[in-house]
C-alpha positions in Angstrom: 19.4 28.3 -17.1 22.6 27.6 -19.0 25.3 25.2 -17.9 27.3 28.0 -16.2 24.3 29.2 -14.1 22.5 25.9 -13.5 24.7 25.2 -10.5 24.6 25.9 -6.8 27.3 25.6 -4.1 26.0 22.1 -3.4 25.8 21.0 -7.1 23.4 21.2 -10.0 20.3 23.3 -9.4 17.1 21.3 -9.0 13.7 23.0 -8.7 11.7 22.1 -5.6 9.3 19.2 -6.1 5.7 20.2 -7.1 3.1 20.4 -4.3 0.5 17.7 -4.5 -2.6 18.9 -6.4 -1.0 22.2 -7.4 -2.5 23.7 -10.6 0.9 24.5 -12.1 4.6 23.8 -11.6 7.5 26.1 -11.4 8.7 27.1 -14.9 5.4 26.4 -16.5 4.1 29.2 -18.8 0.4 30.0 -18.6 -1.5 31.4 -21.7 1.9 32.1 -23.3 2.6 35.0 -21.0 2.9 34.1 -17.3 5.9 32.1 -16.2 5.3 30.4 -12.8 8.1 31.4 -10.3 6.6 30.1 -7.1 3.6 28.0 -5.9 2.0 28.5 -2.5 -1.0 26.8 -0.9 -3.4 28.9 1.2 -6.5 27.9 3.2 -8.9 28.3 0.3 -6.7 28.9 -2.8 -3.5 28.2 -4.6 -1.4 31.3 -5.2 1.0 31.2 -8.2 3.7 33.9 -8.3 4.3 34.6 -11.9 6.6 36.7 -14.1 5.2 38.6 -17.1 7.2 37.4 -20.1 5.7 40.1 -22.4 5.9 43.3 -20.3 8.1 42.4 -17.3 7.1 42.6 -13.7 5.6 40.1 -11.3 2.0 39.2 -10.6 0.0 36.7 -8.5 -2.6 34.3 -9.7 -5.2 32.9 -7.2 -7.0 29.7 -8.2 -9.4 27.8 -5.9 -8.4 24.6 -4.1 -11.9 23.3 -5.1 -15.1 24.9 -6.5 -15.0 28.6 -7.3 -12.9 31.3 -5.7 -15.2 34.2 -6.5 -18.7 34.5 -7.8 -19.5 36.5 -11.0 -21.0 39.4 -9.0 -17.8 39.7 -6.9 -15.6 39.5 -10.1 -17.7 42.2 -11.8 -17.3 44.5 -8.8 -13.5 43.9 -8.6 -12.9 44.2 -12.3 -14.9 47.5 -12.4 -13.1 49.0 -9.4 -10.9 51.9 -10.4 -7.2 51.0 -9.8 -5.7 52.7 -6.8 -2.1 52.8 -5.4 -3.2 51.3 -2.1 -5.7 48.7 -3.3 -4.8 45.4 -4.8 -6.0 45.5 -8.4 -7.8 42.6 -10.0 -6.3 42.5 -13.5 -7.8 39.6 -15.4 -9.3 36.1 -15.1 -7.3 33.5 -17.0 -7.4 29.7 -17.5 -5.1 27.7 -15.3 -5.3 24.1 -16.5 -9.1 24.3 -16.7 -9.5 26.3 -13.5 -10.3 30.0 -13.3 -7.3 32.0 -12.1 -7.7 35.6 -10.8 -4.7 37.7 -11.8 -3.7 40.2 -9.2 -1.0 42.7 -8.2 1.8 41.0 -6.4 3.3 42.0 -3.0 5.8 39.9 -1.1 4.7 40.4 2.5 1.8 41.6 4.7 1.2 44.0 7.6 1.2 40.9 9.9 4.8 40.4 8.9 5.6 44.0 9.7 3.9 43.9 13.1 5.9 40.8 14.1 9.1 42.7 13.2 8.2 46.0 14.8 5.1 47.7 16.1 4.6 51.3 17.1 5.1 54.7 15.4 7.3 53.2 12.7 4.1 51.8 11.1 2.3 55.1 11.0 2.9 55.7 7.2 1.6 52.2 6.4 -1.5 52.8 8.4 -2.1 56.1 6.6 -1.8 54.3 3.3 -4.4 51.7 4.4 -6.7 54.5 5.3 -6.2 56.1 1.9 -7.0 52.8 0.2 -10.1 52.4 2.3 -11.1 56.0 1.5 -11.0 55.1 -2.2 -12.9 51.8 -1.6 -15.7 53.3 0.5 -15.9 56.8 -0.7 -15.2 56.5 -4.5 -16.5 53.0 -5.2 -18.9 52.7 -2.3 -17.6 49.3 -1.4 -17.4 47.9 2.2 -14.5 45.5 2.7 -15.9 43.7 5.8 -12.7 41.7 6.5 -10.0 44.3 7.2 -7.1 42.8 9.1 -3.3 42.8 9.0 -3.0 39.7 6.8 -5.3 41.4 4.2 -3.0 44.4 3.9 -0.2 43.5 1.5 3.2 45.3 1.5 4.8 45.6 -1.9 8.5 45.7 -2.8 8.7 49.5 -2.1 7.2 49.1 1.4 3.8 50.5 0.4 0.5 49.1 1.6 -2.3 47.6 -0.6 -5.6 46.5 0.9 -6.4 43.0 -0.4 -8.9 40.1 -0.3 -12.4 41.3 -1.2 -14.1 37.9 -0.7 -16.6 39.4 1.8 -16.9 42.9 0.2 -20.3 44.3 -0.6 -21.3 47.1 -2.9 -23.6 49.9 -1.6 -26.1 50.7 -4.3 -28.2 53.3 -2.6 -26.8 56.5 -0.9 -26.9 56.1 2.8 -27.8 52.4 2.4 -26.8 49.5 4.6 -26.3 45.8 4.1 -28.8 43.5 5.7 -25.9 41.8 7.4 -22.3 40.9 6.8 -21.6 37.4 5.5 -18.9 36.5 8.0 -15.4 37.8 8.7 -12.5 37.3 11.0 -14.1 37.6 14.4 -11.2 39.3 16.2 -11.5 42.3 13.9 -15.3 42.3 13.5 -17.6 45.1 14.7 -20.3 44.3 17.2 -23.0 44.7 14.6 -21.3 42.2 12.3 -21.0 39.7 15.2 -24.7 40.2 15.9 -25.6 40.0 12.2 -27.3 43.3 12.3 -27.5 45.8 9.3 -24.1 47.4 8.8 -22.2 49.7 6.5 -18.6 50.9 6.0 -18.4 52.0 9.6 -17.9 48.3 10.4 -14.6 48.7 8.5 -13.8 51.7 10.7 -14.2 49.5 13.7 -11.9 46.9 12.1 -9.4 49.6 11.4 -9.5 50.5 15.1 -8.5 46.9 16.0 -5.8 46.9 13.4 -4.5 50.3 14.6 -4.3 49.1 18.2 -2.5 46.0 17.1 0.0 47.9 14.9 1.0 50.1 17.8 1.0 47.5 20.6 1.5 44.1 18.9 -1.6 42.8 20.8 -5.4 42.7 20.3 -7.6 45.0 22.4 -9.3 42.3 24.5 -8.9 41.5 28.2 -8.7 37.7 27.4 -7.0 35.4 25.1 -9.1 34.5 22.0 -9.7 30.8 21.5 -8.2 29.6 18.2 -11.5 27.8 17.4 -13.7 30.3 15.3 -17.0 29.2 16.9 -15.7 29.5 20.4 -14.0 32.8 19.5 -17.3 34.1 18.1 -19.1 33.2 21.4 -16.4 34.9 23.5 -16.8 38.1 21.6 -20.6 38.1 21.6 -20.5 37.7 25.3 -17.9 40.4 25.7 -20.0 42.9 23.7 -23.1 42.0 25.9 -21.1 43.0 29.0 -20.0 46.3 30.5 -16.4 45.5 29.3 -16.4 47.5 26.0 -17.7 50.6 27.7 -14.9 50.3 30.3 -12.4 49.8 27.5 -13.5 53.1 25.9 -12.9 54.9 29.1 -9.4 53.3 29.5 -8.4 54.3 26.0 -10.0 57.7 25.9 -8.9 58.9 29.4 -5.3 57.9 28.7 -3.4 57.0 31.9 -6.3 58.1 34.2 -8.0 54.7 34.5 -6.7 51.4 35.8 -5.9 49.2 32.8 -8.3 46.2 32.9 -9.9 45.9 29.5 -6.8 46.4 27.3 -3.4 44.6 27.7 -1.3 47.7 26.7 -2.1 51.4 26.4 -0.9 52.9 23.1 0.5 56.4 22.9 -2.1 59.0 24.0 -3.2 60.4 20.6 -3.4 56.9 19.1 -5.3 55.6 22.2 -7.9 58.3 21.9 -8.3 57.6 18.1 -8.6 53.8 18.8 -11.3 54.6 21.4 -13.3 56.5 18.7 -13.0 53.7 16.2 -14.1 51.0 18.7 -17.3 52.6 19.8 -20.1 50.1 20.3 -22.5 52.1 18.1 -21.8 53.1 14.5 -23.2 56.6 15.0 -20.5 57.3 17.6 -17.5 56.3 15.4 -15.8 58.4 12.8 -18.4 58.5 10.0 -16.1 58.0 7.0 -12.6 57.1 6.0 -11.8 60.6 4.8 -12.7 61.8 8.3 -10.7 59.0 9.9 -7.7 59.8 7.6 -7.6 63.4 8.9 -7.9 62.2 12.5 -5.1 59.7 12.0 -2.8 62.4 10.3 -3.3 64.6 13.4 -2.6 61.7 15.8 0.7 60.8 14.0 1.5 64.5 13.3 1.7 64.1 9.6 -0.2 65.2 6.5 -3.1 63.0 5.2 -2.1 60.6 2.4 -3.7 61.6 -0.9 -3.1 58.9 -3.5 -4.6 59.3 -7.0 -5.6 56.3 -9.1 -2.9 54.6 -11.0 -2.7 54.0 -14.8 -2.5 50.4 -16.0 -0.6 49.3 -19.0 -2.9 49.3 -22.1 -2.9 45.5 -22.5 -3.9 45.1 -18.8 -6.8 47.6 -19.2 -8.0 45.7 -22.3 -7.8 42.2 -20.7 -9.5 43.6 -17.6 -12.4 45.0 -19.6 -12.8 41.8 -21.5 -13.0 39.7 -18.3 -15.5 42.3 -16.9 -17.7 41.9 -19.9 -17.6 38.1 -19.6 -18.7 38.3 -16.0 -21.5 40.7 -16.9 -22.7 38.3 -19.6 -22.9 35.5 -17.0 -24.8 37.7 -14.7 -27.3 38.5 -17.4 -26.3 42.2 -17.5 -26.0 42.1 -21.3 -26.4 45.9 -22.0 -23.5 46.7 -19.7 -21.4 43.9 -21.3 -22.2 45.2 -24.8 -21.2 48.8 -23.8 -17.9 47.5 -22.4 -17.2 45.5 -25.5 -18.1 48.3 -27.8 -15.5 50.5 -26.1 -12.9 47.8 -26.6 -13.8 47.4 -30.3 -13.6 51.1 -30.9 -9.9 51.2 -30.2 -7.0 49.3 -31.8 -6.5 45.8 -30.4 -3.8 43.1 -30.8 -5.1 40.7 -33.5 -5.6 37.7 -31.1 -7.4 39.9 -28.6 -9.6 41.5 -31.3 -10.8 38.1 -32.4 -11.7 37.1 -28.8 -13.4 40.4 -28.1 -15.5 40.2 -31.3 -16.6 36.6 -30.4 -17.5 37.7 -26.9 -19.5 40.7 -28.3 -21.4 38.4 -30.7 -22.2 36.2 -27.7 -23.4 39.1 -25.7 -25.6 40.3 -28.5 -27.1 36.9 -29.0 -27.7 36.5 -25.2 -29.5 39.9 -25.3 -31.8 38.6 -28.1 -30.1 40.8 -30.8 -29.4 37.9 -33.1 -29.2 39.8 -36.4 -26.5 42.1 -34.9 -24.7 39.1 -33.5 -24.7 37.4 -36.9 -23.5 40.5 -38.7 -20.6 40.9 -36.2 -19.6 37.3 -36.6 -19.5 37.7 -40.4 
C-alpha cells in the first residue's frame, strides 16, 4: 500500500497479528506466485486464502496442522479427477515453508451458511447443483464421497455450489463394486450401512444427500431426538435408532405426507420434497434411488425445474500443466511408474515455460530411474 491508501478511519493500517503456528503470514508470497490474503485455522488444517499474482483470481491452500493432510493415493485420485463446475478442483501441490500445501478452488461460504440465513425452496437451485456435482463424481469418475454434508458444499462468489473435502472418498475400480466399509464420516449424515461398517457404495452418498435435502428445506436434521455433540455418543445414538422401528415410521411420515402423526421428524417438508427425502433415507440401499443421475431427475420434478447439466470446465494452461506434474509425482511415490512416465511424456510433448520444463524433465528422469530404465533416465538428464 502507498501512503495515501495505507490508512483507515482510525489511523494507519496494520495487518492482523499472525496466528500462532501458522505456516505463512498475510502478505507473504509463496513460490513467487501466491500472495497470502488471509489465514484461517480449521480442525485439521490451515487454510491460506491466496491471490494469484501471475494470472489473477483467488485460490485456497490447505496445509496440515501436523503430519500429512492427504495420502498419495488420495492426491492421485483428486489430481486425476476431471474438473467440473460443481466440484472443487485440486489444482496443485506446492511447498509452504517445508509443508505440503494443496492448492484448491476458492469459495467464500458454505451451504451451512446459506441454511442459517434461509432454508426452503430458495435453496433448490443449489441442491440441484450439488446433485450435478455428485453425478460427475459418482457416474463419470466412479468416486464415492462418503462425507457429504452442508459444510462440505462450498458456495462461490457467483452463488454456485461446489462439492468439497474428499478426505474419505474412495474410488470404485470394478463395475458394480462396493467398498468393504467406509472409513468414518460425519455420523449425522451417515447411511445405516456406514454406521454399521458394512460394505457400501455411492448409494451411501444418496442417503447423505437425503439428510442434506431435509435440512436445507427445514433447517433441522431428520431425527426425533437431539444429537449429542460428542461423536462417540452420537454414533451410539444413531446405531440404536437404526436398530429400532423408528426409521420405518419415519419413512411412512415422510412418504404419506400429512396422513401420519409426526413423531419421527421435527418438521414435515413440502410434499414432493418429503416424498423424495423418504426415498433417499430408505434403510436398504436397494430401495433408494440407484444413482445420482436418477436422483437429479427426481429432484428436478420435485422442485419443478429442469435437471442441471454442467459440462466439465477448462482450466488455464499453466494450471493443467502444474496439476499434471503433481499427479506424476504422486504416482511415482505410489510406485505407479508407467502411469507417471506417460503423464510426463504428455507434458514434455507440448511447449512448457522454461522453469517448468526443467522440473518436468528432472521428474521424468526420476520416474525412469525408479522404473529401472536407467539408460533412458541418463539420456534424458543429459
